[in-house]
Backbone as CSV, one residue per row, in Angstrom:
resi,resn,N_x,N_y,N_z,CA_x,CA_y,CA_z,C_x,C_y,C_z
1,MET,-11.084,199.866,63.572,-10.962,198.719,63.998,-11.061,198.250,65.706
2,ASP,-11.973,197.823,66.165,-11.756,197.623,67.683,-11.224,196.465,67.693
3,VAL,-10.300,196.004,68.825,-9.764,195.044,69.327,-10.543,193.664,69.136
4,ALA,-11.537,193.688,69.317,-12.603,192.104,68.997,-11.958,191.872,67.521
5,LYS,-12.291,192.944,66.521,-12.286,192.343,65.383,-10.758,192.046,64.686
6,LYS,-9.347,192.783,65.634,-8.319,192.592,65.341,-7.934,191.230,65.630
7,ILE,-8.494,190.803,66.800,-7.891,189.451,67.219,-8.512,188.261,66.508
8,LEU,-9.854,188.624,66.173,-10.293,187.714,64.906,-9.569,187.552,63.545
9,ILE,-9.319,188.789,63.330,-8.177,188.802,62.006,-7.028,187.848,62.201
10,LEU,-6.375,188.344,63.468,-5.152,187.716,63.415,-5.554,186.207,64.169
11,SER,-6.519,185.625,64.624,-6.794,184.591,64.655,-6.859,183.875,63.220
12,ILE,-7.482,184.459,62.731,-7.703,183.461,61.308,-6.436,183.932,60.288
13,LEU,-5.762,184.467,60.379,-4.491,184.273,59.536,-3.443,183.236,60.413
14,CYS,-3.823,183.339,61.798,-2.559,182.172,62.409,-3.461,180.591,61.853
15,MET,-4.927,180.579,61.863,-5.249,179.588,61.696,-4.725,179.034,60.157
16,SER,-5.115,180.073,59.177,-4.714,179.817,58.077,-2.999,179.615,57.827
17,MET,-2.402,179.709,58.518,-0.742,179.514,58.526,-0.846,178.153,59.147
18,THR,-1.423,177.887,60.097,-1.106,176.444,60.415,-1.736,175.629,59.612
19,TYR,-2.868,175.636,58.835,-3.064,174.742,58.043,-2.582,174.851,56.814
20,TYR,-1.527,176.087,56.382,-0.761,176.140,55.437,0.278,175.003,55.317
21,LEU,1.032,174.898,56.826,2.011,174.444,57.138,1.910,173.237,57.183
22,GLU,0.837,172.730,57.541,0.533,171.177,57.577,-0.019,170.309,56.120
23,ILE,0.020,170.549,55.205,-0.400,170.337,53.976,0.856,170.551,52.937
24,GLU,1.408,169.416,52.611,2.735,169.674,51.682,2.383,169.711,50.221
25,THR,2.675,170.448,49.873,2.899,170.712,48.212,3.467,169.541,47.582
26,PRO,2.318,168.457,46.708,3.131,167.522,46.007,4.187,167.527,45.425
27,LEU,5.158,166.504,45.497,6.336,166.581,44.551,5.948,166.392,43.271
28,THR,6.755,167.331,42.352,6.706,167.226,41.069,6.988,165.819,40.686
29,GLN,6.574,165.599,39.383,6.812,164.107,38.701,8.544,164.015,38.679
30,SER,9.134,165.026,38.199,10.571,164.995,37.972,11.122,164.486,39.625
31,VAL,10.911,164.896,40.708,11.352,164.881,42.119,10.809,163.688,42.452
32,LEU,9.620,163.064,42.385,9.141,161.935,42.734,9.720,160.855,42.006
33,SER,10.129,160.956,40.757,11.053,159.793,40.176,12.154,160.011,40.627
34,TRP,12.833,161.187,41.189,14.161,161.214,41.638,14.458,160.528,43.301
35,LYS,13.177,160.533,43.822,12.896,159.941,45.135,12.902,158.535,44.882
36,LYS,12.080,157.919,44.040,12.002,156.736,44.191,13.225,155.692,43.292
37,ARG,14.352,156.286,43.149,15.873,156.249,42.367,16.443,156.012,43.800
38,GLY,16.251,156.772,44.948,16.940,156.377,46.158,16.524,155.499,47.096
39,HIS,16.996,155.806,48.349,17.153,154.788,49.651,17.003,155.779,50.706
40,TYR,16.433,155.199,51.927,16.789,156.216,53.075,17.771,155.083,54.215
41,PHE,18.373,155.933,54.952,19.341,155.218,56.125,19.144,156.152,57.181
42,LYS,19.125,155.409,58.098,19.093,156.266,59.967,19.927,156.784,60.281
43,TYR,19.844,157.900,60.575,20.966,158.879,61.312,20.567,159.032,62.534
44,LYS,20.824,158.302,63.263,20.175,158.560,65.252,18.601,158.318,64.640
45,GLU,17.842,159.114,64.881,16.309,158.583,64.779,15.735,159.346,63.606
46,HIS,16.698,160.115,62.752,16.439,160.525,61.287,16.747,159.972,59.982
47,SER,15.388,159.992,59.191,15.658,159.440,57.808,16.563,160.129,57.061
48,ILE,17.275,159.697,56.252,18.719,160.338,55.344,17.909,159.936,54.129
49,TYR,17.865,160.630,52.819,17.426,160.418,51.831,18.951,160.309,50.930
50,PHE,19.098,159.257,50.440,20.130,159.291,49.466,20.316,158.706,48.213
51,LEU,21.334,158.580,46.813,20.759,158.093,46.006,22.267,157.458,45.470
52,LYS,22.386,156.574,45.267,23.719,155.747,44.863,23.687,155.204,43.121
53,GLN,24.515,155.747,42.658,25.103,155.278,40.864,25.824,154.293,40.716
54,THR,25.586,153.521,40.329,26.782,152.486,40.371,27.299,152.377,38.591
55,ASN,28.631,152.156,38.403,29.128,151.830,37.280,29.578,150.638,36.973
56,ASP,29.296,149.722,36.162,29.114,148.255,35.682,30.732,147.869,35.414
57,SER,31.285,148.993,35.277,32.953,148.810,34.383,33.924,149.764,35.159
58,PRO,34.104,149.952,36.073,34.720,150.940,37.144,36.330,150.496,36.528
59,LYS,37.373,151.688,36.305,38.911,151.196,36.521,39.507,151.296,37.621
60,THR,38.552,152.320,38.801,39.444,152.024,39.968,37.947,151.786,41.115
61,LYS,38.479,151.810,42.319,37.499,151.133,43.298,37.209,152.598,44.310
62,SER,37.437,153.430,43.513,36.986,154.924,43.837,35.424,155.082,43.946
63,SER,34.884,156.223,44.958,33.892,156.585,45.016,33.925,158.395,44.659
64,LEU,32.629,158.727,44.455,32.475,160.166,44.349,31.035,160.320,45.279
65,VAL,31.401,161.253,46.146,30.443,161.859,47.248,29.981,163.163,46.521
66,LEU,28.770,163.639,46.415,28.392,164.929,46.262,27.787,165.624,47.245
67,LEU,28.057,166.724,47.497,27.482,167.308,48.353,26.928,168.788,48.188
68,HIS,25.320,169.076,48.372,24.473,169.939,47.646,24.650,171.472,48.895
69,GLY,23.775,172.505,47.949,23.870,173.730,48.490,22.747,174.305,49.442
70,PHE,22.363,174.974,49.839,21.220,175.874,50.466,20.435,176.998,49.182
71,PRO,19.000,176.584,49.174,18.612,176.032,50.061,17.795,174.614,49.317
72,SER,18.428,173.895,48.627,18.202,173.123,47.643,18.504,171.433,47.981
73,PHE,18.704,171.053,47.292,18.871,169.479,47.685,19.749,168.501,46.638
74,SER,20.048,167.138,46.502,20.596,166.383,46.204,20.272,166.382,44.423
75,TYR,19.141,167.174,44.339,18.647,167.055,42.930,19.230,167.896,42.112
76,ASP,20.460,168.936,42.657,21.062,169.993,42.504,22.204,169.369,41.165
77,TRP,22.581,167.815,41.741,23.584,167.006,40.906,22.768,166.387,39.795
78,ALA,21.298,166.194,39.617,20.724,165.303,38.914,21.769,165.166,37.144
79,LYS,22.202,166.502,36.849,22.579,166.748,35.381,24.047,165.983,34.901
80,LEU,24.415,166.692,36.293,25.524,166.136,36.356,26.137,164.535,36.200
81,LEU,24.895,163.776,37.305,24.911,162.322,37.616,24.848,161.629,35.927
82,LYS,23.999,162.542,35.162,23.792,161.808,33.426,25.139,162.113,33.035
83,ASN,25.592,163.377,33.206,26.946,163.383,32.290,27.870,162.433,32.544
84,LEU,28.249,162.107,34.029,29.064,161.283,34.545,28.705,159.763,34.269
85,GLU,27.653,159.673,33.929,26.811,158.378,33.968,27.690,156.994,33.307
86,ASN,28.952,157.063,32.442,29.683,156.260,31.832,31.132,156.667,32.385
87,TYR,31.272,157.091,33.332,32.785,157.362,33.654,33.081,157.067,34.590
88,ASP,33.913,155.831,33.940,34.643,154.931,34.369,35.905,155.065,35.926
89,LYS,35.871,156.482,36.395,36.945,156.652,37.232,36.361,156.118,38.415
90,PHE,34.830,156.060,38.543,34.385,155.769,39.986,33.589,154.457,39.420
91,GLU,33.450,153.572,40.802,32.616,152.459,41.111,31.315,153.124,41.591
92,ASP,31.147,154.071,42.507,29.739,154.463,42.649,29.880,155.939,42.830
93,ILE,28.535,156.706,42.401,28.454,158.282,42.705,27.363,158.141,43.653
94,ILE,27.657,159.112,44.767,26.688,158.974,45.751,26.188,160.606,46.016
95,THR,24.954,160.637,46.075,24.352,162.034,46.639,23.408,161.621,47.471
96,PHE,23.206,162.972,48.497,22.034,162.706,49.542,21.878,164.129,50.047
97,ASP,20.800,164.229,50.794,19.908,165.288,51.141,20.404,165.167,52.462
98,PHE,21.056,166.565,52.976,21.505,166.955,54.558,20.027,166.993,55.115
99,ILE,20.292,166.405,56.471,18.915,166.568,57.423,18.545,168.322,57.302
100,GLY,17.169,168.440,57.486,16.806,169.417,56.888,16.499,169.821,55.599
101,TYR,16.547,169.208,54.749,16.955,169.407,53.078,16.010,168.605,52.419
102,GLY,15.480,168.866,51.530,14.799,167.929,50.339,14.286,166.996,50.705
103,LEU,14.156,165.681,50.405,13.236,164.838,51.064,13.993,163.904,52.174
104,SER,14.742,164.568,52.579,15.297,163.950,54.267,14.600,164.607,55.306
105,ASP,14.882,164.158,56.386,13.448,164.383,57.750,14.289,165.761,57.750
106,LYS,12.982,166.955,58.385,13.332,168.348,58.552,12.685,168.364,60.213
107,PRO,13.291,167.967,61.007,12.836,167.989,62.748,12.654,169.874,62.995
108,ARG,11.697,169.947,63.868,11.556,171.855,63.969,12.197,172.124,64.826
109,ASN,12.302,171.664,65.920,13.102,172.183,67.010,14.480,171.558,67.304
110,HIS,15.406,171.919,66.146,16.651,171.057,65.784,17.913,172.181,65.492
111,LEU,18.892,172.086,66.059,20.067,172.831,65.797,20.500,172.674,64.693
112,TYR,20.786,172.954,63.949,21.355,172.490,62.125,22.641,173.238,62.358
113,SER,23.355,172.257,62.241,24.753,172.493,62.208,25.972,171.820,61.090
114,ILE,26.730,172.752,60.587,27.850,171.743,59.614,28.649,170.438,60.211
115,PHE,28.706,170.826,61.746,29.395,169.432,62.196,28.580,168.350,62.476
116,GLU,27.367,168.532,62.375,26.455,167.558,62.328,26.439,166.756,60.750
117,GLN,26.270,167.671,60.027,26.342,167.418,58.253,27.349,166.649,58.440
118,ALA,28.293,166.652,59.070,29.694,166.505,58.273,29.538,164.760,58.936
119,ASN,28.930,165.207,59.855,28.803,163.463,60.885,27.984,162.745,60.157
120,ILE,26.987,163.416,59.310,25.902,162.376,58.794,26.801,162.177,57.350
121,THR,27.280,162.474,56.793,28.066,162.407,55.571,29.192,161.115,55.666
122,ASP,29.994,161.414,56.824,30.747,160.158,57.406,29.996,158.740,57.764
123,ALA,28.503,159.010,58.111,28.113,157.663,58.666,27.276,157.168,57.198
124,LEU,27.164,158.319,56.520,26.642,157.515,54.789,27.851,156.855,54.298
125,ILE,28.617,157.189,54.501,29.877,156.646,53.900,30.235,155.600,54.481
126,LYS,30.260,155.230,55.712,30.390,154.077,56.462,29.272,153.101,56.156
127,HIS,28.078,152.962,56.381,26.763,152.747,55.989,26.994,152.124,54.353
128,LEU,27.482,152.629,53.570,27.357,152.080,52.005,29.110,151.432,52.060
129,LYS,29.746,151.278,53.276,31.195,150.719,53.102,31.993,151.361,51.826
130,LEU,32.013,152.516,51.710,33.165,153.067,50.894,34.246,153.194,51.440
131,LYS,35.436,153.026,50.647,36.358,152.955,51.131,37.617,154.093,50.679
132,ASN,37.682,154.606,49.304,38.630,155.611,48.749,37.556,156.815,48.277
133,VAL,37.140,158.008,48.717,36.313,158.532,48.339,36.797,160.315,47.732
134,HIS,36.074,160.460,46.579,36.718,162.139,46.134,35.198,162.721,46.772
135,ILE,35.426,163.967,47.196,34.456,164.576,47.395,33.993,166.093,46.493
136,LEU,32.881,166.428,45.856,32.597,167.369,45.205,31.399,168.117,45.620
137,ALA,31.521,169.327,45.923,30.604,170.012,46.957,30.309,171.141,45.988
138,HIS,29.221,172.122,46.600,28.693,173.399,46.245,28.120,173.783,47.446
139,ASP,28.351,175.379,47.578,27.605,176.156,48.151,27.847,175.609,49.579
140,TYR,26.602,175.694,50.276,26.798,174.941,51.955,27.651,173.582,52.230
141,GLY,27.409,172.655,51.046,28.246,171.754,50.964,29.819,171.477,50.773
142,ASP,29.810,173.001,50.399,31.434,172.877,50.403,32.146,173.409,51.753
143,THR,31.473,173.955,52.883,31.776,174.111,53.942,31.388,172.464,54.994
144,VAL,30.692,171.811,54.857,30.728,170.470,54.918,32.113,170.042,54.748
145,ALA,32.309,169.936,53.378,33.744,169.668,52.878,34.735,169.858,53.738
146,GLN,34.511,171.442,53.968,35.975,171.902,54.732,36.302,170.994,56.108
147,GLU,35.157,171.017,56.810,35.264,170.444,58.376,35.709,168.721,58.315
148,LEU,35.069,167.888,57.071,35.700,166.637,56.767,36.965,166.538,56.371
149,LEU,37.436,167.903,55.478,39.187,167.722,55.444,39.629,168.235,56.990
150,ALA,39.201,168.786,57.308,40.048,169.490,58.623,40.026,167.896,59.250
151,ARG,39.088,167.282,59.543,39.072,165.958,60.240,40.195,165.198,59.773
152,TRP,40.102,165.106,58.265,41.482,164.419,57.861,42.519,164.709,57.793
153,ASN,42.930,165.981,57.617,44.211,166.551,57.759,44.509,166.310,59.387
154,LYS,43.782,166.051,60.492,44.388,165.857,61.979,43.846,164.364,62.090
155,ASN,43.951,163.253,61.061,44.192,161.694,60.885,42.872,161.562,62.063
156,GLU,41.076,162.473,62.399,40.332,161.894,62.364,39.223,161.147,61.931
157,VAL,39.459,160.810,60.503,38.434,160.139,59.821,39.287,158.878,59.817
158,THR,37.706,157.900,59.911,38.240,156.138,60.323,37.250,155.504,59.268
159,ASP,38.338,154.542,58.894,37.264,153.395,58.170,37.330,153.992,56.361
160,TRP,37.874,154.940,55.987,37.642,155.285,54.498,38.774,156.385,54.376
161,ASN,39.268,156.325,53.399,40.253,157.573,52.753,39.823,158.759,51.478
162,LEU,40.086,159.935,52.071,39.561,160.610,51.493,40.766,161.219,50.407
163,GLN,40.218,160.807,49.068,40.902,161.181,48.032,41.349,162.399,47.215
164,SER,40.519,163.345,47.087,40.325,164.667,46.622,39.288,165.530,47.326
165,VAL,39.275,166.911,47.171,38.111,167.852,47.203,37.735,168.842,46.069
166,CYS,36.764,168.929,45.652,36.597,169.630,44.492,35.552,171.110,45.296
167,LEU,35.524,171.934,44.965,34.711,172.817,45.824,33.997,173.375,44.705
168,SER,32.692,174.216,44.864,32.191,175.128,43.922,31.261,176.236,44.555
169,ASN,31.452,177.467,44.297,30.807,178.766,44.252,30.073,178.631,45.834
170,GLY,31.147,178.546,46.777,30.401,178.477,48.186,30.775,179.412,48.989
171,GLY,30.580,179.914,50.299,30.692,180.873,51.097,32.353,180.146,51.982
172,ILE,33.350,179.799,51.325,34.534,179.565,51.684,35.363,180.278,52.674
173,PHE,34.981,181.328,52.575,35.629,182.620,53.316,34.448,183.495,53.614
174,PRO,34.131,183.934,54.549,33.362,184.913,54.936,33.614,186.173,54.762
175,GLU,35.254,186.548,54.466,35.536,187.712,54.100,34.766,187.920,52.324
176,THR,34.967,186.989,51.356,34.263,187.096,50.490,32.640,186.539,49.835
177,ASN,31.802,186.017,51.227,31.102,186.168,51.098,29.589,186.574,51.311
178,PHE,28.778,187.280,50.604,27.630,187.876,50.707,25.987,187.518,50.807
179,PRO,25.524,187.366,51.875,24.496,186.552,52.270,23.511,187.340,51.484
180,ARG,22.147,186.892,50.817,20.955,187.662,49.837,20.568,188.013,51.017
181,PRO,19.408,189.258,50.369,18.963,189.999,51.438,17.731,189.162,52.126
182,THR,17.505,188.267,51.637,16.203,187.506,52.322,17.167,186.266,53.335
183,GLN,18.233,186.103,53.193,19.092,185.278,54.035,19.077,186.520,55.504
184,LYS,19.423,187.068,54.859,19.909,188.138,55.868,18.387,188.410,57.056
185,LEU,17.276,188.897,56.538,15.899,188.942,57.094,15.730,187.692,58.079
186,LEU,16.016,186.634,57.474,15.247,185.223,58.034,16.543,184.978,59.306
187,ARG,17.616,185.624,59.517,18.727,185.544,60.454,18.263,186.168,61.623
188,LEU,17.052,187.329,61.424,16.850,188.403,62.368,16.287,187.350,63.451
189,PRO,16.504,187.755,64.878,15.689,186.871,65.885,14.354,187.221,65.641
190,TYR,13.267,186.122,66.277,12.262,186.133,66.156,11.582,186.329,64.819
191,LEU,11.804,187.274,64.159,11.573,188.191,62.844,11.778,187.013,61.837
192,GLY,12.787,186.144,61.658,13.016,185.278,60.762,12.379,184.155,61.177
193,SER,12.001,183.620,62.255,11.029,182.326,62.410,9.806,182.756,61.579
194,PHE,9.316,183.754,62.071,7.687,184.477,61.518,7.805,184.393,59.695
195,LEU,9.135,184.972,59.230,9.264,185.201,57.885,9.132,183.789,57.404
196,SER,9.773,182.899,57.655,9.823,181.401,57.268,8.378,180.922,57.035
197,LYS,7.951,181.033,58.099,6.483,180.557,57.990,5.431,181.045,56.905
198,LEU,6.056,182.432,56.529,4.967,183.136,55.688,5.663,182.809,54.410
199,MET,7.038,181.817,53.666,7.457,181.981,52.672,6.414,181.365,51.742
200,PHE,6.145,181.780,50.325,5.412,181.091,49.431,6.282,181.169,47.902
201,TYR,5.546,180.131,47.274,6.257,179.766,45.785,6.817,181.133,45.337
202,GLY,5.845,182.524,45.322,6.351,183.596,44.386,7.740,184.476,45.107
203,ALA,7.666,184.401,46.011,8.755,184.915,46.811,9.992,183.692,46.882
204,PHE,9.818,182.618,46.932,11.357,181.727,46.738,11.718,181.629,45.503
205,ARG,10.406,182.004,44.467,11.043,181.627,42.812,11.709,183.155,42.671
206,ARG,10.998,184.286,43.188,12.025,185.526,42.944,13.697,185.545,43.482
207,GLY,13.834,184.904,44.734,14.630,184.909,45.073,15.862,184.032,45.076
208,PHE,15.295,182.965,44.453,15.974,181.787,43.897,16.719,181.861,42.514
209,SER,16.022,182.589,41.689,16.055,183.016,40.090,17.985,184.196,40.371
210,GLU,17.498,184.963,41.368,18.452,185.947,41.590,19.866,185.531,41.639
211,VAL,20.340,184.007,41.933,21.303,183.449,41.981,21.624,182.965,40.851
212,PHE,20.818,182.714,40.217,21.193,182.259,38.208,21.649,183.402,37.555
213,GLY,22.207,183.173,36.820,22.335,183.917,35.254,21.206,184.392,34.915
214,PRO,21.161,186.164,33.774,20.141,185.676,33.308,19.700,184.828,32.260
215,LYS,20.670,183.947,31.743,20.887,183.010,30.204,20.732,181.911,30.897
216,THR,20.661,181.792,31.825,21.077,180.226,32.670,19.847,180.342,33.550
217,GLN,18.700,180.522,33.523,17.509,180.970,34.237,16.805,179.242,34.475
218,PRO,16.523,179.042,35.684,15.865,177.558,35.629,14.531,177.905,34.899
219,THR,14.197,176.707,34.493,12.838,176.437,33.653,11.716,176.517,34.631
220,GLU,10.625,177.011,34.473,9.361,177.183,35.511,9.186,175.940,36.187
221,GLU,9.344,174.638,35.230,9.191,173.052,36.042,10.577,172.859,37.292
222,GLU,11.351,173.435,36.504,12.672,173.369,37.483,12.228,174.176,38.631
223,PHE,12.002,175.423,39.012,11.784,176.459,39.613,10.692,175.248,40.566
224,GLN,9.507,174.625,40.183,8.666,174.134,40.750,9.237,172.681,41.298
225,ASP,9.812,172.145,40.965,10.728,170.876,41.388,11.626,171.410,42.786
226,TYR,11.825,172.338,42.661,13.063,172.536,44.015,11.837,172.598,44.873
227,TRP,10.892,173.838,44.825,10.162,174.097,45.578,9.057,173.127,46.464
228,SER,8.724,172.147,45.181,8.204,171.027,46.083,9.061,169.898,46.989
229,ALA,10.122,170.263,46.732,10.851,169.279,48.211,11.020,170.304,48.839
230,ILE,11.341,171.658,49.247,11.267,172.260,50.315,10.477,172.470,50.941
231,ARG,8.929,172.304,50.372,7.510,171.900,51.117,7.651,170.391,51.821
232,GLN,8.249,169.627,51.493,7.895,168.279,52.457,8.571,168.885,53.755
233,GLN,7.572,168.243,54.472,7.674,168.435,56.062,7.761,169.890,55.916
234,ALA,6.929,170.821,55.814,7.161,172.106,55.701,8.021,172.651,55.898
235,GLY,9.508,172.194,55.112,10.544,172.720,54.954,10.871,174.257,54.836
236,GLU,10.063,174.966,54.694,10.201,176.504,54.427,10.090,177.131,55.934
237,ALA,9.555,176.552,56.997,9.184,176.900,58.178,10.352,177.075,58.967
238,ILE,11.573,176.419,58.517,12.649,176.064,59.492,13.760,176.730,58.544
239,SER,13.592,177.324,57.366,14.783,178.146,56.955,15.519,178.980,57.766
240,TYR,14.696,179.628,58.563,15.694,180.494,58.911,16.769,179.351,60.443
241,ARG,16.199,178.173,60.622,17.124,177.504,61.053,18.267,176.882,60.509
242,LEU,18.029,176.581,59.356,19.035,176.086,58.269,20.416,177.299,58.242
243,LEU,19.789,178.471,58.619,20.809,179.841,58.158,21.965,179.845,59.442
244,HIS,21.809,178.913,60.409,22.629,178.827,61.284,24.337,178.781,60.781
245,TYR,24.293,178.158,59.647,25.763,177.832,59.083,26.298,179.298,58.705
246,ILE,25.830,180.164,58.490,26.340,181.653,58.272,27.283,182.129,59.864
247,SER,26.575,181.887,60.797,27.701,182.282,62.006,28.549,180.996,62.225
248,GLU,28.182,179.983,61.983,29.111,178.808,61.820,30.111,179.140,61.210
249,ARG,30.431,179.490,59.969,31.459,179.786,58.999,32.220,181.003,59.787
250,GLN,31.544,182.238,60.322,32.370,182.998,61.174,33.221,182.720,62.380
251,GLU,32.146,181.975,62.758,33.245,181.264,64.452,34.240,180.088,64.280
252,ASN,34.048,179.488,62.763,35.000,178.743,62.722,35.904,178.995,61.328
253,LYS,36.156,180.058,61.265,36.799,180.334,60.251,38.279,180.108,60.024
254,GLU,38.992,180.184,61.056,40.079,179.508,61.265,40.431,178.316,60.928
255,ARG,39.431,177.355,61.829,39.682,175.764,61.293,39.349,175.382,59.660
256,TRP,38.128,176.248,59.163,37.685,175.857,57.900,39.058,176.169,56.785
257,THR,39.435,177.659,57.005,40.014,178.038,56.115,41.598,177.097,56.025
258,ASN,42.093,176.838,57.752,43.218,176.148,57.629,43.181,174.721,57.100
259,ALA,42.138,174.132,56.764,41.853,172.825,56.265,42.384,172.565,54.918
260,LEU,42.023,173.997,54.033,42.358,174.004,53.107,43.978,174.197,52.870
261,VAL,44.217,175.402,53.542,45.538,175.496,53.300,46.136,174.344,53.959
262,SER,46.071,173.552,54.817,47.170,172.611,55.186,46.912,171.123,54.450
263,SER,45.951,171.618,53.246,45.209,170.043,52.789,46.287,168.704,52.799
264,LYS,46.108,167.637,53.117,46.880,166.598,52.990,46.468,165.739,51.218
265,VAL,45.312,166.555,50.792,44.991,165.790,49.194,44.595,166.956,48.362
266,PRO,44.691,166.496,47.044,44.513,167.384,45.901,43.146,168.656,46.302
267,LEU,43.230,169.677,45.718,42.274,170.632,46.121,41.733,171.209,44.753
268,HIS,40.798,171.368,44.159,40.524,172.595,43.222,38.957,173.232,43.481
269,VAL,38.500,174.821,42.647,37.651,174.936,42.871,37.430,175.216,41.307
270,ILE,35.739,175.117,41.376,35.130,175.184,40.142,34.331,176.975,40.082
271,TYR,34.322,177.907,39.486,33.936,179.026,40.172,33.055,179.666,38.601
272,GLY,31.564,179.992,38.951,30.895,180.743,38.104,31.150,182.029,38.639
273,PRO,31.745,183.024,37.598,31.936,184.630,38.230,30.947,185.629,38.258
274,ALA,29.490,185.375,37.939,28.713,185.914,38.000,28.069,185.717,38.856
275,ASP,28.232,185.063,40.141,27.760,184.819,41.471,27.902,185.688,42.645
276,PRO,26.242,186.599,42.667,26.174,187.642,43.368,26.384,187.213,44.862
277,VAL,26.115,185.772,45.275,26.527,185.669,46.701,28.442,185.524,46.513
278,ASN,28.870,185.253,45.652,30.442,185.238,45.794,31.098,185.710,45.032
279,PRO,31.174,187.062,44.963,31.601,187.940,43.766,32.779,187.502,43.282
280,ARG,33.331,188.446,41.979,34.558,188.503,41.748,35.871,188.129,42.430
281,GLY,35.734,189.069,43.479,37.134,189.117,44.218,37.356,187.926,44.829
282,PHE,36.623,186.660,45.444,36.494,185.475,45.766,38.121,184.945,45.053
283,ILE,38.048,185.418,43.543,39.550,184.328,42.532,40.479,184.463,43.232
284,GLU,40.703,185.997,43.491,41.996,186.488,43.905,42.371,186.034,45.386
285,PHE,41.379,186.249,46.403,41.367,185.995,47.562,41.883,184.655,47.691
286,TYR,40.831,183.526,46.952,41.441,182.284,46.923,42.456,181.766,46.602
287,LYS,43.425,182.095,45.464,44.421,181.922,45.294,45.345,182.502,45.836
288,ASN,45.396,183.382,46.986,46.210,184.012,47.722,46.456,183.297,49.109
289,THR,45.373,182.961,49.225,45.087,182.094,50.639,45.821,180.906,50.432
290,VAL,45.079,179.834,49.362,45.503,178.759,49.304,46.076,178.146,47.977
291,PRO,47.196,178.864,47.880,47.830,178.076,46.738,48.718,177.163,45.960
292,ASN,47.928,176.282,47.154,48.258,174.694,46.733,47.306,174.250,45.523
293,SER,46.252,174.771,45.353,45.263,174.436,44.723,44.821,175.420,43.282
294,GLU,44.446,174.891,42.284,44.133,175.613,40.950,42.378,176.112,41.080
295,VAL,42.219,176.774,40.452,40.677,177.329,40.169,40.646,177.115,38.590
296,THR,39.304,176.578,38.369,38.599,177.062,36.993,37.723,177.840,37.113
297,VAL,37.745,179.111,36.473,36.731,179.775,36.420,35.899,179.807,34.722
298,LEU,34.716,179.618,34.995,33.655,179.242,34.047,33.583,180.750,33.202
299,ARG,32.623,180.415,31.641,32.204,181.553,31.246,31.635,182.547,32.072
300,ASP,31.837,184.053,31.662,31.439,185.161,32.353,30.101,185.287,32.885
301,HIS,28.705,184.760,32.179,27.643,184.580,32.478,27.049,183.297,33.698
302,ILE,28.099,182.564,33.702,27.840,181.432,34.452,27.639,182.018,36.182
303,SER,26.809,181.450,37.043,26.501,182.389,38.272,26.809,181.036,39.363
304,HIS,25.831,181.651,40.557,26.053,180.424,41.769,25.836,178.970,41.846
305,TYR,24.841,178.903,40.626,24.799,177.207,40.426,25.489,176.449,39.173
306,PRO,27.194,176.259,38.983,27.597,176.141,37.832,27.212,174.851,37.372
307,GLN,26.864,173.708,38.220,26.742,172.718,37.846,25.387,172.374,37.112
308,VAL,24.587,173.201,37.390,23.565,173.059,36.966,23.387,173.829,35.475
309,GLU,24.087,175.336,35.340,23.793,176.383,34.575,24.889,176.117,33.349
310,ASP,25.690,175.431,33.496,26.657,174.822,32.443,27.006,173.536,32.985
311,VAL,26.558,172.245,32.686,26.855,171.142,33.647,28.423,170.515,32.186
312,GLU,27.862,170.735,30.966,29.059,170.242,30.204,30.749,171.108,30.412
313,ALA,30.530,171.932,30.544,32.278,173.016,31.431,32.384,172.233,32.599
314,PHE,31.427,172.079,33.679,31.532,171.816,34.539,32.075,170.587,34.772
315,SER,31.456,169.498,33.908,31.691,168.539,34.180,33.426,167.836,33.417
316,GLU,33.626,169.000,32.455,34.723,169.010,31.581,36.056,169.364,32.687
317,ALA,35.678,170.283,33.535,36.390,171.257,34.705,36.953,169.845,35.768
318,PHE,35.792,169.369,36.042,35.755,168.457,37.065,36.821,166.945,36.492
319,LYS,36.447,166.641,35.411,37.248,165.368,35.053,39.068,165.896,34.746
320,ASN,39.041,166.902,34.409,40.313,167.540,34.296,41.554,167.563,35.259
321,PHE,40.362,168.111,36.541,41.071,167.891,37.931,41.616,166.842,38.276
322,LEU,40.351,165.678,37.908,40.864,164.372,38.466,41.823,163.804,37.597
323,ASN,42.143,164.114,36.063,43.293,163.586,35.576,44.670,163.740,35.706
324,SER,44.537,164.861,36.710,45.797,165.751,36.651,46.186,165.514,38.079
325,GLN,45.746,164.382,38.733,46.440,163.756,39.593,47.204,162.911,39.688
């Protein structure tokens, strides 16, 4: 093949990639309904999606803030929200999409940081005028919760009170966290940017299915729900940028581990033990490192998304934690 033909083929591939990135996959009906239930607020120049579920007869003035994981979005909590619909412990339950995720803005040339996501969480809490806040987090959201806890321990949080923190299946410790092969590839200089742009539904579906248990796989419709949200504003093209949090976890290991060890609020972890990202060695490491916290271990076949895979057991564990305070 001569040089001219190679250039032509490469040009066609580049034009096809550009065209693909400019055309969003339509939201599925489920995600579109989810979007209509929520609202947006401005963080600097960026629009951040949030959903607020209000209880008409709460017994307390507390609020629950839910923090989602990578690469998904606030929809991770849809089943739990329904389960907690009439739970009178909270006046409000709020979930939202971090910048770069789901239905929120996804700026292309942006340094995505756990510290900024914590700032956005703080800004949303203040925007909604919440006062007494419990945090329930998963995966990526665990690290954001650790940063918020570090600030609370150092009296750096103003205008609202942190009441408790419950984490689930996240990279709380770099020592017990094992990123997936796709994540490792996407973090490679130059190659990560290129591969992100080549991401397609089949590759996403295969990789995402690996972090669910064999008995608790999402339905085809649920896979499409997540993919349609990722595809908004060509979100798959910034996947490599979102993974900056893996480096941040290592760089801030001492700060975020100490946040748990020195916690001034009740702590708990709900754990799916079939998790390939955070395998079983995590349990012993966590108990030895954070003896002031309890751990609920779910059934053996529950994996990385326990709030989706076994919402009843997850919800019961969370309620038991709250009731023990």
